[in-house]
C-alpha positions as CSV (number, residue, x, y, z in Angstrom):
1,M,0.0,0.0,0.0
2,S,1.3,3.4,-0.8
3,A,1.9,6.0,1.9
4,S,-1.0,8.2,0.6
5,A,-3.4,5.3,0.8
6,R,-2.5,4.3,4.3
7,P,-4.2,6.1,7.2
8,R,-1.7,8.3,9.1
9,T,-1.8,9.7,12.6
10,A,-1.2,13.4,12.8
11,A,2.5,14.2,12.7
12,S,4.1,15.8,15.7
13,G,6.9,18.3,15.7
14,G,10.4,17.8,17.0
15,S,13.0,15.2,16.4
16,A,12.4,11.6,15.4
17,R,11.4,9.4,18.3
18,P,11.3,5.6,18.8
19,T,8.2,3.9,17.4
20,A,5.4,4.1,20.0
21,A,3.5,1.0,21.1
22,A,0.4,0.2,19.2
23,P,-2.7,2.0,20.5
24,S,-5.3,0.1,22.4
25,R,-8.3,-1.1,20.5
26,D,-11.8,0.2,20.7
27,R,-14.9,-1.9,20.4
28,A,-14.8,-2.0,16.6
29,G,-11.2,-3.3,16.7
30,Q,-9.6,0.0,15.5
31,G,-7.0,2.1,17.3
32,Q,-8.4,4.8,19.6
33,S,-6.1,7.4,18.0
34,H,-7.8,9.2,15.1
35,P,-6.4,8.1,11.7
36,S,-5.9,10.7,9.0
37,F,-6.5,10.4,5.3
38,P,-5.5,12.4,2.2
39,R,-7.8,15.3,1.4
40,Q,-8.6,13.7,-1.9
41,L,-9.8,10.2,-1.3
42,T,-9.4,7.4,-3.7
43,V,-12.9,5.8,-3.8
44,G,-14.5,2.6,-5.2
45,V,-18.2,1.9,-5.3
46,I,-19.7,-1.6,-5.2
47,G,-23.3,-1.5,-6.1
48,A,-24.1,1.1,-8.7
49,G,-27.8,1.2,-7.8
50,R,-29.8,4.3,-7.1
51,V,-27.9,5.1,-3.9
52,G,-24.4,4.0,-4.8
53,A,-24.1,5.8,-8.1
54,V,-25.5,9.0,-6.7
55,L,-23.3,9.1,-3.6
56,G,-20.3,8.2,-5.8
57,A,-21.2,11.2,-8.1
58,A,-21.5,13.4,-5.0
59,L,-18.1,12.4,-3.8
60,G,-16.7,13.1,-7.2
61,R,-18.2,16.6,-7.1
62,A,-16.6,17.1,-3.7
63,G,-13.2,16.5,-5.3
64,H,-12.6,12.9,-4.5
65,R,-11.4,10.3,-7.1
66,V,-13.9,7.6,-7.9
67,V,-11.6,5.2,-9.7
68,A,-13.8,2.1,-10.1
69,A,-17.3,0.9,-9.7
70,A,-19.1,-2.5,-9.8
71,G,-22.4,-2.9,-11.5
72,V,-23.8,-6.1,-13.1
73,S,-27.1,-5.1,-14.6
74,T,-27.6,-2.9,-17.7
75,A,-29.3,-0.3,-15.6
76,A,-26.4,-0.2,-13.2
77,R,-23.9,0.2,-16.0
78,D,-26.0,2.9,-17.5
79,R,-26.0,4.8,-14.2
80,I,-22.2,4.5,-14.1
81,D,-22.0,6.0,-17.6
82,R,-24.3,8.9,-16.7
83,L,-23.3,9.7,-13.1
84,L,-19.7,8.4,-13.0
85,P,-18.4,9.1,-16.5
86,G,-14.9,7.8,-17.0
87,T,-15.0,5.5,-14.0
88,A,-13.7,2.0,-14.7
89,V,-16.3,-0.8,-14.4
90,R,-14.7,-3.7,-12.6
91,P,-15.6,-6.8,-10.7
92,A,-16.3,-6.2,-7.0
93,D,-13.0,-7.6,-5.7
94,E,-11.0,-5.4,-8.2
95,V,-13.0,-2.3,-7.1
96,A,-12.2,-3.1,-3.5
97,R,-8.5,-3.3,-4.3
98,A,-8.6,-0.1,-6.2
99,A,-10.3,1.8,-3.4
100,A,-7.2,2.8,-1.6
101,D,-9.0,5.1,0.9
102,L,-12.7,4.5,0.8
103,L,-14.8,1.6,-0.4
104,L,-18.5,2.4,-0.6
105,V,-20.7,-0.7,-0.5
106,A,-24.3,0.1,-1.6
107,V,-26.0,-3.3,-2.0
108,P,-29.4,-4.5,-0.8
109,D,-29.6,-5.2,3.0
110,D,-29.8,-9.0,2.7
111,A,-26.9,-9.1,0.3
112,L,-24.6,-7.0,2.4
113,A,-23.2,-9.7,4.7
114,P,-22.3,-12.1,1.9
115,V,-20.7,-9.4,-0.1
116,I,-18.5,-8.2,2.8
117,A,-17.6,-11.8,3.7
118,G,-16.7,-12.5,0.2
119,L,-14.4,-9.5,-0.2
120,A,-12.6,-10.3,3.0
121,S,-12.2,-14.0,2.1
122,T,-10.6,-13.2,-1.2
123,G,-8.1,-10.7,0.3
124,A,-9.6,-7.8,-1.5
125,L,-9.8,-5.6,1.6
126,R,-6.7,-4.0,3.1
127,S,-5.6,-2.6,6.5
128,G,-6.3,1.1,6.9
129,Q,-9.0,1.3,4.2
130,V,-12.4,2.6,5.2
131,V,-15.3,0.3,4.2
132,A,-18.6,2.1,4.4
133,H,-22.0,0.6,3.7
134,T,-25.2,2.5,3.0
135,S,-27.7,0.2,4.7
136,G,-30.0,1.7,7.2
137,A,-30.9,-1.6,8.8
138,H,-27.3,-2.7,9.5
139,G,-24.7,-1.1,11.7
140,L,-21.1,-2.2,12.4
141,D,-21.7,-5.9,13.2
142,V,-22.1,-6.8,9.6
143,L,-18.6,-5.3,9.0
144,A,-16.8,-7.6,11.4
145,P,-14.8,-9.2,8.5
146,V,-13.6,-5.6,7.7
147,V,-12.3,-5.1,11.2
148,A,-10.6,-8.5,11.1
149,V,-8.3,-7.4,8.3
150,G,-7.5,-4.1,10.0
151,A,-9.8,-1.9,7.9
152,Y,-12.1,0.7,9.3
153,P,-15.9,0.1,9.4
154,L,-18.5,2.8,8.8
155,A,-22.3,2.6,8.6
156,L,-23.4,5.6,6.5
157,H,-27.1,5.7,5.6
158,P,-28.6,8.7,3.7
159,A,-32.1,9.5,5.0
160,M,-33.4,10.2,1.5
161,T,-35.3,8.4,-1.3
162,F,-33.4,8.0,-4.5
163,T,-34.3,7.7,-8.2
164,G,-30.7,7.1,-9.4
165,T,-30.6,10.2,-11.6
166,A,-28.7,13.4,-11.5
167,E,-31.8,15.1,-9.9
168,D,-30.9,13.3,-6.7
169,L,-27.7,15.3,-6.4
170,H,-29.8,18.4,-5.7
171,R,-31.7,16.7,-2.9
172,L,-28.6,15.8,-1.0
173,A,-28.0,19.3,0.4
174,G,-28.8,19.3,4.1
175,I,-30.1,15.8,4.5
176,S,-29.3,13.6,7.5
177,Y,-27.1,10.5,7.5
178,G,-27.6,7.8,10.1
179,V,-24.0,7.2,11.1
180,T,-22.6,4.4,13.3
181,V,-18.9,4.4,13.6
182,P,-16.0,3.6,16.0
183,E,-15.1,6.7,18.1
184,S,-11.7,6.8,16.4
185,L,-13.3,7.4,13.0
186,R,-15.8,10.1,14.0
187,P,-13.7,12.9,12.6
188,F,-13.5,11.1,9.3
189,A,-17.3,10.5,9.3
190,V,-18.0,14.2,10.0
191,R,-15.7,15.2,7.1
192,L,-17.2,12.7,4.7
193,V,-20.8,13.6,5.5
194,A,-19.9,17.3,5.1
195,D,-18.4,16.5,1.7
196,L,-21.7,15.0,0.8
197,G,-23.5,18.1,1.9
198,G,-25.2,16.4,4.8
199,V,-25.5,16.3,8.6
200,P,-24.6,13.3,10.7
201,E,-27.1,11.7,13.1
202,W,-25.2,9.4,15.4
203,V,-27.1,6.1,15.8
204,A,-26.0,3.5,18.4
205,E,-25.5,0.0,17.1
206,P,-28.5,-1.6,18.9
207,D,-30.7,1.2,17.6
208,R,-30.1,0.7,13.9
209,P,-33.2,-1.5,13.4
210,L,-35.4,1.0,15.2
211,Y,-33.9,3.9,13.2
212,H,-34.5,2.1,10.0
213,A,-38.0,1.0,10.9
214,A,-38.9,4.6,11.6
215,L,-37.7,5.7,8.2
216,A,-39.3,2.8,6.3
217,H,-42.6,3.3,8.2
218,G,-42.6,7.0,7.5
219,A,-41.4,7.1,3.9
220,N,-42.1,3.7,2.3
221,H,-45.5,3.3,3.8
222,L,-46.3,6.9,2.9
223,V,-45.9,6.0,-0.8
224,T,-48.3,3.1,-0.3
225,L,-50.8,5.2,1.5
226,V,-50.7,8.0,-1.0
227,N,-51.1,5.6,-4.0
228,E,-54.0,3.9,-2.2
229,A,-55.7,7.3,-1.7
230,A,-55.1,8.1,-5.4
231,D,-56.7,4.8,-6.4
232,L,-59.8,5.4,-4.3
233,L,-60.2,8.9,-5.7
234,R,-60.1,7.4,-9.2
235,A,-62.7,4.9,-8.2
236,A,-64.8,7.9,-7.0
237,G,-64.6,9.5,-10.4
238,V,-61.7,12.0,-9.8
239,A,-59.7,12.2,-13.1
240,Q,-56.5,13.7,-11.6
241,P,-56.1,12.6,-8.0
242,E,-52.7,14.2,-7.7
243,K,-54.2,17.6,-8.1
244,V,-56.6,16.9,-5.2
245,L,-54.0,15.2,-3.0
246,G,-51.0,17.4,-3.6
247,P,-52.0,20.5,-1.7
248,L,-53.7,18.5,1.0
249,L,-50.9,16.1,1.7
250,R,-48.2,18.8,1.6
251,A,-50.1,20.8,4.2
252,A,-50.7,17.7,6.3
253,L,-47.0,16.7,6.2
254,D,-45.8,20.3,7.0
255,N,-48.3,20.6,9.9
256,S,-47.3,17.1,11.2
257,L,-43.6,18.0,11.3
258,R,-44.2,21.3,13.0
259,L,-47.1,20.4,15.3
260,G,-46.9,16.7,16.0
261,D,-50.2,15.1,17.0
262,A,-51.8,18.6,17.3
263,A,-51.9,18.6,13.5
264,L,-54.5,15.8,13.5
265,T,-57.9,16.6,11.9
266,G,-60.7,14.5,10.4
267,P,-63.4,12.1,11.6
268,V,-61.3,10.0,13.9
269,S,-60.0,13.0,15.8
270,R,-63.7,14.2,16.2
271,G,-65.0,10.7,17.2
272,D,-67.3,10.7,14.1
273,A,-68.1,7.0,14.3
274,G,-70.9,7.2,11.8
275,T,-68.6,8.7,9.1
276,I,-66.0,6.0,9.7
277,A,-68.7,3.3,9.4
278,R,-69.8,4.7,6.1
279,H,-66.2,4.8,4.9
280,L,-65.8,1.1,5.8
281,D,-69.1,0.2,4.1
282,R,-68.0,1.8,0.9
283,L,-64.5,0.5,1.0
284,T,-65.7,-3.1,1.6
285,A,-67.9,-2.8,-1.5
286,T,-65.3,-1.0,-3.7
287,A,-61.8,-1.8,-2.5
288,P,-61.9,-4.6,0.1
289,E,-58.1,-4.9,0.0
290,S,-57.8,-1.5,1.5
291,V,-60.0,-2.2,4.5
292,P,-57.4,-3.9,6.8
293,G,-55.0,-1.0,6.3
294,Y,-57.7,1.6,6.9
295,L,-58.8,-0.1,10.1
296,A,-55.2,-0.4,11.5
297,L,-54.4,3.2,10.8
298,A,-57.8,4.5,12.1
299,R,-57.3,2.6,15.4
300,R,-53.7,3.8,15.7
301,T,-54.9,7.4,15.0
302,A,-57.5,7.1,17.6
303,D,-55.0,5.9,20.2
304,R,-52.7,8.8,19.4
305,A,-55.6,11.3,19.4
306,I,-56.7,10.1,22.9
307,A,-53.1,10.2,24.3
308,A,-52.6,13.7,22.9
309,G,-55.9,15.0,24.3
310,R,-57.4,15.6,20.9
311,L,-60.1,13.0,21.4
312,R,-61.9,12.5,24.8
313,P,-62.2,8.8,25.8
314,A,-65.9,9.2,26.2
315,D,-66.3,10.5,22.6
316,A,-64.0,7.7,21.4
317,E,-66.0,4.8,22.9
318,F,-68.5,4.4,20.0
319,L,-65.8,4.9,17.4
320,L,-63.6,2.2,19.0
321,G,-66.5,-0.1,19.0
322,V,-67.2,0.4,15.3
323,L,-63.5,-0.3,14.5
324,A,-63.4,-3.4,16.8
325,D,-66.6,-4.8,15.2
326,R,-65.1,-4.4,11.7
327,V,-61.8,-5.9,12.7
328,R,-63.7,-9.0,13.9
329,K,-65.6,-9.2,10.6
330,V,-62.4,-9.0,8.6
331,A,-60.8,-11.7,10.7
332,A,-63.9,-13.9,10.2
333,A,-64.0,-13.4,6.4
């Protein structure tokens, strides 16, 4: 490994001194002293999907050298051509060897452990290299093979949805990154997230599943909810549901982020059991597949409205009875 690719501790002034004893190890297996890296990182990207290609392009714009990328599908290779022009397309192990400073692994959650284990077993990883994955669900445990060879582990999850196009680069400014990292690598993580235009949110290893569940519940399920609402509007004869939903949902999202449960409006928050019953009657006849989701969300909404003081328990009694009765009917169907 060249001197520029090898992490270096900060130089001290004065005459040469005998080599110091190796620093003690932290929980991730890395020295507790902070390693330093060249200002321009030599980067490789494994997994040129929507996330990997975009983050690679963002690192390139920040002045780093993305020297190699791995992508198997036609779509992945097209993203490399568009977002990482001039970057060599190589097999994953060759990308890892070329990534002298930072290897970015952006593969699906369930594929991450096998990919990391395979790279370690083939000798593609090296001591002093940073290996960062972009999975929200995983932390540092999945990078144990990285630590075993003396490399530095980093969990770096962008809290953003991606399309895999250049438009995503404009959305990166100011977003949060869920970061789990050994203490010794915190300065590097801060610098890397800043280069990506983001803000680090430090997530403890045991909290990674909860962190990721929160994002998936809020963002992924929102997509399902919005599209379900659009389908129901079409069934009700609305030709352009997006025009109806757009202003309403933007206001609801803005109010929710600012006001929390105080933003809640609608029939559940008012305890309008008759309205909810009519909703369920029509949904059962028109879109029965939407009934279980409606029931679950209506019950959870009622619970939160009661806890927040938006709905008095006495006013909720009839509503909760209607919901419970419909849940029993769905279960019996």
